[in-house]
C-alpha positions in Angstrom: -39.5 -34.1 1.7 -40.0 -30.2 2.6 -39.2 -29.3 6.1 -42.5 -28.6 8.1 -42.0 -24.8 8.3 -43.0 -21.4 6.6 -41.3 -18.3 6.8 -42.2 -14.6 5.4 -41.0 -11.4 5.7 -42.7 -8.3 5.3 -41.6 -4.7 5.8 -43.1 -2.1 8.1 -41.2 1.3 8.3 -37.5 -0.1 8.8 -38.3 -2.8 10.3 -38.2 -6.3 8.9 -41.3 -8.2 10.3 -40.1 -12.4 9.7 -43.0 -14.6 10.3 -42.5 -18.3 11.2 -44.6 -21.1 11.2 -44.4 -24.5 12.0 -41.6 -26.2 13.8 -38.1 -24.8 14.8 -35.8 -27.7 14.7 -33.1 -29.8 13.7 -34.5 -30.2 10.7 -35.5 -26.6 9.6 -32.9 -24.7 11.5 -30.8 -24.9 7.8 -33.8 -22.8 6.1 -34.3 -20.8 8.9 -30.5 -19.7 9.2 -30.3 -19.2 4.9 -33.3 -17.2 5.2 -31.7 -14.7 7.8 -28.5 -14.6 5.9 -30.1 -13.7 3.0 -32.2 -10.9 4.5 -29.2 -9.7 5.9 -27.2 -9.6 2.7 -30.1 -8.0 1.1 -29.2 -4.7 3.4 -32.1 -5.8 6.2 -30.6 -4.7 9.7 -33.9 -4.3 12.3 -35.6 -7.6 12.4 -38.8 -8.6 14.5 -39.2 -12.4 14.5 -42.7 -13.5 15.1 -43.0 -16.8 16.6 -46.4 -16.9 17.4 -47.4 -19.4 14.6 -44.6 -21.8 15.9 -45.7 -25.4 17.4 -42.5 -26.5 18.7 -39.2 -25.5 19.3 -35.9 -27.4 20.5 -32.5 -26.7 21.5 -31.5 -26.3 17.7 -34.1 -23.7 17.2 -33.1 -22.0 20.2 -29.7 -21.7 19.0 -30.3 -20.5 15.4 -32.0 -17.5 16.9 -29.1 -16.8 18.9 -26.7 -16.9 15.9 -29.2 -14.6 14.1 -29.1 -12.4 16.8 -25.2 -12.5 17.1 -25.2 -12.1 13.0 -28.0 -9.2 13.3 -25.8 -7.6 16.2 -22.4 -7.7 14.3 -23.9 -5.1 11.6 -25.2 -3.2 14.7 -28.7 -3.9 14.0 -31.7 -5.5 16.1 -33.5 -8.6 16.7 -36.5 -8.5 18.7 -38.9 -11.9 18.8 -42.5 -12.1 19.2 -44.0 -14.9 21.6 -47.1 -15.6 23.0 -47.2 -19.6 23.5 -46.9 -19.7 27.7 -44.7 -23.1 27.0 -42.0 -21.1 24.9 -41.9 -18.3 27.3 -41.0 -20.7 29.8 -38.6 -22.4 27.7 -36.7 -18.9 27.1 -37.1 -18.2 30.7 -35.6 -21.7 31.6 -32.5 -21.2 29.4 -31.9 -17.7 30.6 -32.7 -16.5 26.6 -35.3 -14.1 28.0 -32.2 -12.4 29.3 -30.8 -12.0 26.1 -33.6 -11.5 23.8 -36.3 -8.6 24.0 -39.4 -10.5 23.7 -42.8 -9.0 23.2 -46.5 -9.8 22.7 -47.1 -8.2 19.5 -45.4 -6.8 16.7 -47.2 -3.7 16.9 -45.3 -3.8 20.8 -42.2 -4.6 19.5 -41.8 -2.3 16.8 -42.7 0.6 18.9 -40.4 0.0 22.0 -36.8 1.0 22.0 
């Protein structure tokens, strides 16, 4: 059975926009981790991860995002998040991760803000 997740990416300038739809949890974390590792191996360094299509995220999901951020930073890259869901924003606030990740309301805003 396939994990309940869909991941796509596109390029806008030197940014790689990674769009995630579905659930980010213990079952889908390996898929997300591998996807980000492959993008880094392909030479991508600047990421906007669009989580607007994410219906649910658990602690494992938060962990995979932190791991992706560390890998991206280790190659002097950038990783920004797009989050519009109030519950997801609250989760990032409660865990202190809003101070770790730059979080924006749109892909456009994330790309334009340094």
